[in-house]
A tleap script that builds the chain and sets N, CA, C and O, in Angstrom:
source leaprc.protein.ff14SB
mol = sequence {
  NMET LYS LEU THR GLU TYR THR ALA SER ALA
  ILE GLY TYR SER LEU PHE ASP GLU LEU ALA
  ASN GLY ALA TYR SER GLU THR GLN LYS ILE
  ALA CYS GLY ARG PHE VAL VAL ASP GLN ILE
  ASP LYS MET PRO ASP TYR LEU ARG PHE ALA
  PHE TYR LEU LEU SER ILE ALA ALA ILE LEU
  PHE SER LEU LEU ILE SER GLY CYS ARG LEU
  HIE ARG LEU SER PRO LYS ASN ARG ALA ARG
  VAL ILE ALA LEU TRP LEU LYS ILE PRO PHE
  ILE ALA GLY GLU PHE ILE LEU ALA PHE LYS
  THR LEU VAL ALA PHE TYR ILE CYS SER ILE
  ILE LYS ASP ASP GLY GLY LEU CLEU
}
set mol.1.N position { 0.946 -1.155 0.103 }
set mol.1.CA position { 0.149 -0.042 0.024 }
set mol.1.C position { 0.949 1.272 0.048 }
set mol.1.O position { 1.908 1.468 0.795 }
set mol.2.N position { 0.402 2.257 -0.948 }
set mol.2.CA position { 1.206 3.703 -0.663 }
set mol.2.C position { 0.736 4.371 0.391 }
set mol.2.O position { -0.314 3.915 0.843 }
set mol.3.N position { 1.223 5.402 0.979 }
set mol.3.CA position { 1.111 5.930 2.015 }
set mol.3.C position { -0.384 6.824 1.947 }
set mol.3.O position { -1.090 7.095 2.919 }
set mol.4.N position { -0.610 7.146 0.688 }
set mol.4.CA position { -2.104 7.756 0.728 }
set mol.4.C position { -2.898 6.731 1.061 }
set mol.4.O position { -3.648 6.819 2.033 }
set mol.5.N position { -2.826 5.558 0.246 }
set mol.5.CA position { -3.829 4.448 0.612 }
set mol.5.C position { -3.976 4.178 2.286 }
set mol.5.O position { -5.087 3.959 2.771 }
set mol.6.N position { -2.927 4.209 2.997 }
set mol.6.CA position { -3.096 4.355 4.233 }
set mol.6.C position { -3.618 5.152 4.866 }
set mol.6.O position { -4.220 4.802 5.881 }
set mol.7.N position { -3.569 6.377 4.514 }
set mol.7.CA position { -4.167 7.463 5.171 }
set mol.7.C position { -5.639 7.019 4.632 }
set mol.7.O position { -6.357 6.508 5.492 }
set mol.8.N position { -6.120 7.132 3.474 }
set mol.8.CA position { -7.598 6.765 3.138 }
set mol.8.C position { -8.137 5.576 3.842 }
set mol.8.O position { -9.334 5.555 4.130 }
set mol.9.N position { -7.359 4.585 4.143 }
set mol.9.CA position { -8.109 3.755 4.971 }
set mol.9.C position { -8.100 3.770 6.599 }
set mol.9.O position { -8.799 3.061 7.323 }
set mol.10.N position { -7.245 4.643 6.962 }
set mol.10.CA position { -7.201 5.253 8.024 }
set mol.10.C position { -8.486 6.045 8.716 }
set mol.10.O position { -9.031 5.930 9.814 }
set mol.11.N position { -8.724 6.914 7.552 }
set mol.11.CA position { -10.122 8.165 7.815 }
set mol.11.C position { -11.119 7.056 7.591 }
set mol.11.O position { -12.065 7.221 8.362 }
set mol.12.N position { -11.282 5.902 6.769 }
set mol.12.CA position { -12.487 5.143 6.637 }
set mol.12.C position { -12.608 4.379 7.813 }
set mol.12.O position { -13.746 4.128 8.209 }
set mol.13.N position { -11.590 3.946 8.470 }
set mol.13.CA position { -11.620 3.323 9.825 }
set mol.13.C position { -12.371 4.045 10.765 }
set mol.13.O position { -13.403 3.633 11.294 }
set mol.14.N position { -11.729 5.345 11.001 }
set mol.14.CA position { -12.144 6.130 11.810 }
set mol.14.C position { -13.526 6.723 11.748 }
set mol.14.O position { -14.173 7.067 12.736 }
set mol.15.N position { -14.010 6.832 10.201 }
set mol.15.CA position { -15.244 7.344 10.156 }
set mol.15.C position { -16.352 6.138 10.386 }
set mol.15.O position { -17.545 6.343 10.605 }
set mol.16.N position { -15.711 4.815 10.291 }
set mol.16.CA position { -16.550 4.066 10.334 }
set mol.16.C position { -17.094 3.788 11.959 }
set mol.16.O position { -18.234 3.536 12.351 }
set mol.17.N position { -15.915 3.925 12.669 }
set mol.17.CA position { -16.018 3.907 14.138 }
set mol.17.C position { -17.138 4.912 14.536 }
set mol.17.O position { -17.972 4.662 15.406 }
set mol.18.N position { -17.087 6.003 13.865 }
set mol.18.CA position { -18.012 7.119 14.403 }
set mol.18.C position { -19.497 6.873 13.837 }
set mol.18.O position { -20.442 7.047 14.605 }
set mol.19.N position { -19.700 6.511 12.640 }
set mol.19.CA position { -20.829 6.621 12.185 }
set mol.19.C position { -21.751 4.951 12.345 }
set mol.19.O position { -22.879 4.736 11.902 }
set mol.20.N position { -20.956 4.055 13.025 }
set mol.20.CA position { -21.551 2.721 13.361 }
set mol.20.C position { -22.085 2.944 14.692 }
set mol.20.O position { -23.018 2.214 15.029 }
set mol.21.N position { -21.707 3.734 15.432 }
set mol.21.CA position { -21.977 4.143 16.654 }
set mol.21.C position { -22.039 2.598 17.555 }
set mol.21.O position { -23.065 2.063 17.974 }
set mol.22.N position { -20.938 2.205 17.664 }
set mol.22.CA position { -20.407 1.106 18.692 }
set mol.22.C position { -20.913 -0.398 18.153 }
set mol.22.O position { -20.520 -1.449 18.660 }
set mol.23.N position { -21.850 -0.316 17.039 }
set mol.23.CA position { -22.091 -1.684 16.774 }
set mol.23.C position { -21.395 -2.346 15.614 }
set mol.23.O position { -21.980 -2.565 14.554 }
set mol.24.N position { -20.224 -2.638 15.816 }
set mol.24.CA position { -18.858 -2.996 14.988 }
set mol.24.C position { -18.087 -3.839 15.592 }
set mol.24.O position { -17.969 -3.884 16.817 }
set mol.25.N position { -17.588 -4.465 14.911 }
set mol.25.CA position { -16.200 -5.461 15.198 }
set mol.25.C position { -14.991 -4.761 14.501 }
set mol.25.O position { -15.151 -3.958 13.583 }
set mol.26.N position { -13.737 -5.128 15.011 }
set mol.26.CA position { -12.531 -4.669 14.513 }
set mol.26.C position { -12.256 -5.244 12.991 }
set mol.26.O position { -11.641 -4.664 12.096 }
set mol.27.N position { -12.851 -6.480 12.945 }
set mol.27.CA position { -12.727 -6.922 11.434 }
set mol.27.C position { -13.617 -6.158 10.217 }
set mol.27.O position { -13.223 -5.957 9.069 }
set mol.28.N position { -14.814 -5.822 10.738 }
set mol.28.CA position { -15.245 -4.680 9.823 }
set mol.28.C position { -14.854 -3.486 9.751 }
set mol.28.O position { -14.989 -2.979 8.637 }
set mol.29.N position { -14.147 -2.465 11.031 }
set mol.29.CA position { -13.397 -1.463 10.732 }
set mol.29.C position { -12.384 -1.700 9.860 }
set mol.29.O position { -12.199 -0.695 9.173 }
set mol.30.N position { -11.669 -2.563 9.594 }
set mol.30.CA position { -10.382 -2.914 8.848 }
set mol.30.C position { -11.034 -3.167 7.497 }
set mol.30.O position { -10.591 -2.469 6.585 }
set mol.31.N position { -11.841 -3.885 7.240 }
set mol.31.CA position { -12.745 -3.864 5.992 }
set mol.31.C position { -13.249 -2.966 5.418 }
set mol.31.O position { -13.232 -2.927 4.187 }
set mol.32.N position { -13.822 -2.023 6.158 }
set mol.32.CA position { -14.244 -0.534 5.913 }
set mol.32.C position { -12.926 0.085 5.201 }
set mol.32.O position { -12.819 0.490 4.043 }
set mol.33.N position { -12.092 0.047 6.084 }
set mol.33.CA position { -10.855 0.733 5.564 }
set mol.33.C position { -10.454 0.340 3.910 }
set mol.33.O position { -10.117 1.141 3.038 }
set mol.34.N position { -10.606 -1.166 3.782 }
set mol.34.CA position { -10.174 -1.555 2.469 }
set mol.34.C position { -11.157 -1.184 1.430 }
set mol.34.O position { -10.840 -0.929 0.268 }
set mol.35.N position { -12.415 -1.162 1.914 }
set mol.35.CA position { -13.559 -0.968 0.805 }
set mol.35.C position { -13.213 0.423 0.636 }
set mol.35.O position { -13.000 0.637 -0.558 }
set mol.36.N position { -13.061 1.519 1.390 }
set mol.36.CA position { -12.776 2.867 1.046 }
set mol.36.C position { -11.578 3.009 0.125 }
set mol.36.O position { -11.658 3.891 -0.729 }
set mol.37.N position { -10.495 2.278 0.176 }
set mol.37.CA position { -9.488 2.326 -0.583 }
set mol.37.C position { -9.659 1.726 -2.089 }
set mol.37.O position { -9.154 2.175 -3.118 }
set mol.38.N position { -10.455 0.659 -1.950 }
set mol.38.CA position { -10.896 0.011 -3.242 }
set mol.38.C position { -11.723 0.788 -4.355 }
set mol.38.O position { -11.618 0.836 -5.581 }
set mol.39.N position { -12.575 1.368 -3.454 }
set mol.39.CA position { -13.585 2.377 -3.883 }
set mol.39.C position { -12.754 3.621 -4.726 }
set mol.39.O position { -13.097 4.044 -5.829 }
set mol.40.N position { -11.664 4.065 -3.991 }
set mol.40.CA position { -10.874 5.175 -4.580 }
set mol.40.C position { -10.140 4.594 -5.904 }
set mol.40.O position { -10.146 5.224 -6.962 }
set mol.41.N position { -9.596 3.512 -5.772 }
set mol.41.CA position { -8.804 2.924 -7.006 }
set mol.41.C position { -9.622 2.533 -8.105 }
set mol.41.O position { -8.964 2.192 -9.088 }
set mol.42.N position { -10.836 2.482 -8.232 }
set mol.42.CA position { -11.751 2.229 -9.210 }
set mol.42.C position { -12.235 3.796 -9.654 }
set mol.42.O position { -12.691 3.882 -10.794 }
set mol.43.N position { -12.182 4.849 -8.971 }
set mol.43.CA position { -12.753 5.994 -9.549 }
set mol.43.C position { -11.971 6.504 -10.793 }
set mol.43.O position { -10.833 6.141 -11.090 }
set mol.44.N position { -12.706 7.359 -11.453 }
set mol.44.CA position { -11.993 7.893 -12.659 }
set mol.44.C position { -10.710 8.793 -11.998 }
set mol.44.O position { -10.639 9.229 -10.849 }
set mol.45.N position { -9.630 8.941 -13.197 }
set mol.45.CA position { -8.402 9.509 -13.002 }
set mol.45.C position { -8.665 10.945 -12.197 }
set mol.45.O position { -8.244 10.995 -11.041 }
set mol.46.N position { -9.259 11.980 -12.681 }
set mol.46.CA position { -9.216 12.995 -12.100 }
set mol.46.C position { -10.479 13.034 -10.601 }
set mol.46.O position { -10.553 14.094 -9.978 }
set mol.47.N position { -11.153 12.129 -10.270 }
set mol.47.CA position { -11.381 11.780 -9.066 }
set mol.47.C position { -10.484 11.498 -8.018 }
set mol.47.O position { -10.367 12.106 -6.954 }
set mol.48.N position { -9.606 10.110 -8.590 }
set mol.48.CA position { -8.581 9.501 -7.846 }
set mol.48.C position { -7.397 10.740 -7.518 }
set mol.48.O position { -6.852 10.927 -6.430 }
set mol.49.N position { -7.199 11.433 -8.655 }
set mol.49.CA position { -6.107 12.301 -8.472 }
set mol.49.C position { -6.603 13.436 -7.213 }
set mol.49.O position { -5.818 13.670 -6.295 }
set mol.50.N position { -7.640 13.946 -7.252 }
set mol.50.CA position { -8.386 14.717 -5.935 }
set mol.50.C position { -8.099 13.750 -4.562 }
set mol.50.O position { -7.492 14.129 -3.560 }
set mol.51.N position { -8.508 12.823 -4.709 }
set mol.51.CA position { -8.301 11.923 -3.224 }
set mol.51.C position { -6.868 12.057 -3.049 }
set mol.51.O position { -6.416 12.390 -1.953 }
set mol.52.N position { -6.131 11.826 -4.029 }
set mol.52.CA position { -4.636 11.847 -3.742 }
set mol.52.C position { -4.017 13.244 -3.338 }
set mol.52.O position { -3.039 13.292 -2.593 }
set mol.53.N position { -4.543 14.241 -3.788 }
set mol.53.CA position { -4.006 15.434 -3.138 }
set mol.53.C position { -4.549 15.708 -1.904 }
set mol.53.O position { -3.831 16.119 -0.993 }
set mol.54.N position { -5.580 15.553 -1.782 }
set mol.54.CA position { -6.264 15.531 -0.218 }
set mol.54.C position { -5.844 14.854 0.600 }
set mol.54.O position { -5.452 15.384 1.639 }
set mol.55.N position { -5.779 13.605 0.457 }
set mol.55.CA position { -5.060 12.572 1.286 }
set mol.55.C position { -3.619 13.074 1.821 }
set mol.55.O position { -3.217 12.862 2.965 }
set mol.56.N position { -2.866 13.810 0.771 }
set mol.56.CA position { -1.591 14.124 1.134 }
set mol.56.C position { -1.464 15.419 2.270 }
set mol.56.O position { -0.677 15.640 3.190 }
set mol.57.N position { -2.752 16.216 1.674 }
set mol.57.CA position { -3.101 17.405 2.685 }
set mol.57.C position { -3.151 16.824 4.366 }
set mol.57.O position { -2.415 17.199 5.278 }
set mol.58.N position { -4.184 15.867 4.431 }
set mol.58.CA position { -4.703 14.958 5.694 }
set mol.58.C position { -3.036 14.746 6.220 }
set mol.58.O position { -2.648 15.258 7.270 }
set mol.59.N position { -2.419 14.183 5.615 }
set mol.59.CA position { -1.026 13.541 6.068 }
set mol.59.C position { -0.141 14.630 6.753 }
set mol.59.O position { 0.393 14.549 7.859 }
set mol.60.N position { -0.087 15.935 5.633 }
set mol.60.CA position { 0.578 17.075 6.432 }
set mol.60.C position { 0.081 17.766 7.388 }
set mol.60.O position { 0.792 18.398 8.169 }
set mol.61.N position { -1.198 17.737 7.448 }
set mol.61.CA position { -2.130 18.430 8.510 }
set mol.61.C position { -1.915 17.682 9.732 }
set mol.61.O position { -1.832 18.258 10.817 }
set mol.62.N position { -1.796 16.085 9.575 }
set mol.62.CA position { -1.688 15.707 10.788 }
set mol.62.C position { -0.145 15.587 11.431 }
set mol.62.O position { 0.100 15.411 12.625 }
set mol.63.N position { 0.708 15.706 10.491 }
set mol.63.CA position { 2.187 16.053 11.038 }
set mol.63.C position { 2.319 17.177 11.633 }
set mol.63.O position { 3.106 17.204 12.579 }
set mol.64.N position { 1.542 18.514 11.232 }
set mol.64.CA position { 1.416 19.661 11.827 }
set mol.64.C position { 1.068 19.366 13.257 }
set mol.64.O position { 1.693 19.594 14.292 }
set mol.65.N position { -0.117 18.789 13.036 }
set mol.65.CA position { -1.089 18.672 14.492 }
set mol.65.C position { -0.370 17.780 15.728 }
set mol.65.O position { -0.275 18.136 16.902 }
set mol.66.N position { 0.029 16.729 15.234 }
set mol.66.CA position { 0.475 15.631 16.092 }
set mol.66.C position { 1.973 14.986 15.864 }
set mol.66.O position { 2.243 13.894 16.364 }
set mol.67.N position { 2.845 15.653 15.153 }
set mol.67.CA position { 3.709 15.248 14.536 }
set mol.67.C position { 4.049 13.672 14.217 }
set mol.67.O position { 5.139 13.101 14.241 }
set mol.68.N position { 2.725 13.160 13.906 }
set mol.68.CA position { 3.033 11.852 13.297 }
set mol.68.C position { 2.075 11.642 12.020 }
set mol.68.O position { 1.277 12.564 11.851 }
set mol.69.N position { 2.023 10.685 11.180 }
set mol.69.CA position { 1.422 10.558 10.104 }
set mol.69.C position { -0.198 9.933 10.544 }
set mol.69.O position { -0.432 9.148 11.463 }
set mol.70.N position { -1.035 10.447 9.743 }
set mol.70.CA position { -2.476 10.037 10.094 }
set mol.70.C position { -2.607 8.473 10.571 }
set mol.70.O position { -3.081 8.154 11.661 }
set mol.71.N position { -2.207 7.718 9.775 }
set mol.71.CA position { -2.662 6.028 9.668 }
set mol.71.C position { -1.537 5.680 10.925 }
set mol.71.O position { -1.546 4.512 11.314 }
set mol.72.N position { -0.739 6.460 11.466 }
set mol.72.CA position { 0.050 5.996 12.695 }
set mol.72.C position { -0.299 6.182 14.124 }
set mol.72.O position { 0.084 5.560 15.115 }
set mol.73.N position { -1.285 7.387 13.976 }
set mol.73.CA position { -2.036 7.582 15.260 }
set mol.73.C position { -3.140 6.680 16.040 }
set mol.73.O position { -4.098 6.155 15.472 }
set mol.74.N position { -2.920 6.602 17.119 }
set mol.74.CA position { -4.291 5.767 17.698 }
set mol.74.C position { -5.610 6.080 17.248 }
set mol.74.O position { -5.851 7.172 16.734 }
set mol.75.N position { -6.492 5.185 17.407 }
set mol.75.CA position { -7.922 5.648 16.932 }
set mol.75.C position { -8.543 7.086 17.504 }
set mol.75.O position { -9.252 7.778 16.774 }
set mol.76.N position { -8.226 7.471 18.842 }
set mol.76.CA position { -8.737 8.501 19.597 }
set mol.76.C position { -7.872 9.673 18.805 }
set mol.76.O position { -8.513 10.528 18.195 }
set mol.77.N position { -6.657 9.715 18.809 }
set mol.77.CA position { -5.940 10.752 18.257 }
set mol.77.C position { -6.481 10.942 16.751 }
set mol.77.O position { -6.692 12.033 16.220 }
set mol.78.N position { -6.643 9.828 16.233 }
set mol.78.CA position { -6.851 9.970 14.825 }
set mol.78.C position { -8.213 10.565 14.572 }
set mol.78.O position { -8.429 11.195 13.537 }
set mol.79.N position { -9.212 10.363 15.569 }
set mol.79.CA position { -10.565 10.994 15.490 }
set mol.79.C position { -10.332 12.527 15.712 }
set mol.79.O position { -10.838 13.363 14.964 }
set mol.80.N position { -9.604 12.824 16.694 }
set mol.80.CA position { -9.093 14.243 17.110 }
set mol.80.C position { -8.747 15.113 15.985 }
set mol.80.O position { -9.346 16.147 15.690 }
set mol.81.N position { -7.489 14.496 15.229 }
set mol.81.CA position { -7.058 15.321 14.117 }
set mol.81.C position { -8.473 15.329 12.897 }
set mol.81.O position { -8.832 16.313 12.250 }
set mol.82.N position { -9.000 14.134 12.855 }
set mol.82.CA position { -10.058 14.370 11.856 }
set mol.82.C position { -10.960 15.501 12.126 }
set mol.82.O position { -11.276 16.295 11.239 }
set mol.83.N position { -11.419 15.592 13.459 }
set mol.83.CA position { -12.201 16.560 13.935 }
set mol.83.C position { -11.410 18.031 13.886 }
set mol.83.O position { -12.113 19.021 13.683 }
set mol.84.N position { -10.509 18.142 13.997 }
set mol.84.CA position { -9.683 19.738 13.930 }
set mol.84.C position { -9.787 19.738 12.278 }
set mol.84.O position { -10.182 20.738 11.679 }
set mol.85.N position { -9.484 18.798 11.752 }
set mol.85.CA position { -9.408 18.822 10.001 }
set mol.85.C position { -10.873 19.620 9.665 }
set mol.85.O position { -10.923 20.602 8.923 }
set mol.86.N position { -11.738 19.185 10.160 }
set mol.86.CA position { -13.438 19.733 9.742 }
set mol.86.C position { -13.544 21.253 10.007 }
set mol.86.O position { -14.284 22.022 9.394 }
set mol.87.N position { -12.780 21.542 10.910 }
set mol.87.CA position { -12.815 23.035 11.508 }
set mol.87.C position { -12.072 24.143 10.211 }
set mol.87.O position { -12.184 25.358 10.050 }
set mol.88.N position { -11.349 23.156 9.485 }
set mol.88.CA position { -10.765 24.339 8.358 }
set mol.88.C position { -11.848 24.363 7.437 }
set mol.88.O position { -12.461 23.397 6.982 }
set mol.89.N position { -12.050 25.809 7.170 }
set mol.89.CA position { -12.890 26.173 6.075 }
set mol.89.C position { -12.289 26.034 4.857 }
set mol.89.O position { -11.077 26.104 4.654 }
set mol.90.N position { -13.266 25.807 3.934 }
set mol.90.CA position { -12.945 25.756 2.271 }
set mol.90.C position { -13.293 24.539 1.901 }
set mol.90.O position { -14.460 24.234 1.657 }
set mol.91.N position { -12.324 23.750 1.827 }
set mol.91.CA position { -12.527 22.238 1.264 }
set mol.91.C position { -12.402 20.949 2.308 }
set mol.91.O position { -12.814 19.837 1.976 }
set mol.92.N position { -11.983 21.127 3.201 }
set mol.92.CA position { -12.007 20.129 4.268 }
set mol.92.C position { -12.948 19.492 4.844 }
set mol.92.O position { -12.752 18.338 5.225 }
set mol.93.N position { -14.033 20.054 5.004 }
set mol.93.CA position { -15.452 19.551 5.200 }
set mol.93.C position { -16.029 18.548 3.972 }
set mol.93.O position { -16.692 17.540 4.214 }
set mol.94.N position { -15.723 18.924 2.826 }
set mol.94.CA position { -16.375 18.308 1.710 }
set mol.94.C position { -15.318 16.990 1.522 }
set mol.94.O position { -15.713 15.931 1.034 }
set mol.95.N position { -14.179 17.162 1.892 }
set mol.95.CA position { -13.298 15.779 1.685 }
set mol.95.C position { -13.867 14.860 2.776 }
set mol.95.O position { -14.156 13.694 2.504 }
set mol.96.N position { -13.991 15.239 3.695 }
set mol.96.CA position { -14.538 14.175 4.983 }
set mol.96.C position { -15.854 13.815 4.468 }
set mol.96.O position { -16.072 12.603 4.461 }
set mol.97.N position { -16.896 14.665 3.982 }
set mol.97.CA position { -17.979 14.209 3.392 }
set mol.97.C position { -17.858 13.322 2.393 }
set mol.97.O position { -18.587 12.353 2.607 }
set mol.98.N position { -17.320 13.246 1.512 }
set mol.98.CA position { -16.671 12.240 0.509 }
set mol.98.C position { -16.265 11.008 1.035 }
set mol.98.O position { -16.605 9.955 0.497 }
set mol.99.N position { -15.546 11.049 2.068 }
set mol.99.CA position { -15.095 9.781 2.889 }
set mol.99.C position { -16.320 9.258 3.571 }
set mol.99.O position { -16.645 8.071 3.541 }
set mol.100.N position { -16.888 10.065 4.097 }
set mol.100.CA position { -18.206 9.532 4.767 }
set mol.100.C position { -19.220 8.830 4.054 }
set mol.100.O position { -19.860 7.907 4.559 }
set mol.101.N position { -19.389 9.261 2.843 }
set mol.101.CA position { -20.136 8.781 1.428 }
set mol.101.C position { -19.931 7.271 1.401 }
set mol.101.O position { -20.848 6.452 1.448 }
set mol.102.N position { -18.718 7.009 1.325 }
set mol.102.CA position { -17.898 5.863 0.978 }
set mol.102.C position { -18.267 4.697 2.161 }
set mol.102.O position { -18.681 3.546 2.022 }
set mol.103.N position { -17.981 5.390 3.243 }
set mol.103.CA position { -18.198 4.387 4.556 }
set mol.103.C position { -19.677 4.374 4.491 }
set mol.103.O position { -19.969 3.198 4.278 }
set mol.104.N position { -20.595 4.971 4.554 }
set mol.104.CA position { -21.867 4.900 4.646 }
set mol.104.C position { -22.585 3.628 3.486 }
set mol.104.O position { -23.489 2.834 3.744 }
set mol.105.N position { -21.939 3.764 2.389 }
set mol.105.CA position { -21.993 2.577 1.277 }
set mol.105.C position { -21.542 1.524 1.885 }
set mol.105.O position { -22.266 0.530 1.834 }
set mol.106.N position { -20.720 1.460 2.354 }
set mol.106.CA position { -20.189 0.064 3.188 }
set mol.106.C position { -21.163 -0.207 4.293 }
set mol.106.O position { -21.729 -1.299 4.343 }
set mol.107.N position { -21.365 0.631 5.090 }
set mol.107.CA position { -22.373 0.073 6.220 }
set mol.107.C position { -23.554 -0.319 5.345 }
set mol.107.O position { -23.832 -1.519 5.349 }
set mol.108.N position { -24.238 0.428 4.655 }
set mol.108.CA position { -25.229 -0.092 3.773 }
set mol.108.C position { -25.023 -1.661 3.228 }
set mol.108.O position { -25.988 -2.408 3.391 }
set mol.109.N position { -23.887 -2.178 2.626 }
set mol.109.CA position { -23.680 -3.113 2.148 }
set mol.109.C position { -23.865 -4.408 3.279 }
set mol.109.O position { -24.431 -5.485 3.093 }
set mol.110.N position { -23.173 -3.897 4.521 }
set mol.110.CA position { -23.056 -4.849 5.668 }
set mol.110.C position { -24.676 -5.126 6.138 }
set mol.110.O position { -25.012 -6.305 6.244 }
set mol.111.N position { -25.515 -4.245 6.373 }
set mol.111.CA position { -26.884 -4.302 6.528 }
set mol.111.C position { -27.843 -5.100 5.427 }
set mol.111.O position { -28.881 -5.679 5.748 }
set mol.112.N position { -27.338 -5.033 4.128 }
set mol.112.CA position { -28.042 -5.591 3.174 }
set mol.112.C position { -27.531 -6.966 3.238 }
set mol.112.O position { -28.386 -7.846 3.139 }
set mol.113.N position { -26.544 -7.257 3.356 }
set mol.113.CA position { -25.799 -8.714 3.379 }
set mol.113.C position { -26.164 -9.652 4.796 }
set mol.113.O position { -26.574 -10.812 4.804 }
set mol.114.N position { -25.881 -8.774 5.976 }
set mol.114.CA position { -26.057 -9.390 7.311 }
set mol.114.C position { -27.425 -8.934 7.756 }
set mol.114.O position { -27.700 -9.420 8.853 }
set mol.115.N position { -28.260 -8.251 7.321 }
set mol.115.CA position { -29.211 -7.925 8.321 }
set mol.115.C position { -28.933 -6.880 9.391 }
set mol.115.O position { -29.865 -6.307 9.956 }
set mol.116.N position { -27.577 -6.610 9.691 }
set mol.116.CA position { -27.273 -5.728 10.785 }
set mol.116.C position { -25.832 -5.548 10.834 }
set mol.116.O position { -25.015 -6.015 10.041 }
set mol.117.N position { -25.601 -4.794 11.889 }
set mol.117.CA position { -23.992 -4.488 11.814 }
set mol.117.C position { -23.301 -5.337 12.662 }
set mol.117.O position { -22.073 -5.264 12.716 }
set mol.118.N position { -23.934 -6.152 13.347 }
set mol.118.CA position { -23.190 -7.144 14.226 }
set mol.118.C position { -22.769 -8.846 13.607 }
set mol.118.O position { -22.165 -9.636 14.334 }
savepdb mol mol.pdb
quit
């Protein structure tokens, strides 16, 4: 995996943790991160490039805030960095919203396949 893929996976993992409201398993969080990376890989070049640039921005922001790359942070600190990222005006909120959409698709697929999140 490339560094940007690690970052996308970590963001998906953290957002799944937030959106699933505690009804999840560790393997589902990891699978969600992989799902997000797979969906980004399937996007057209112009969208994939935008996610690439924004992932690099998230890495740099994490380095400035915490001194560590986003995917290396604990889930609690990663959530804190993402919450701070959301406070940046302009494009940060839309970037996280795009990731939340992918995570919501994953959650819907779990519910459709299994009938629940457990």
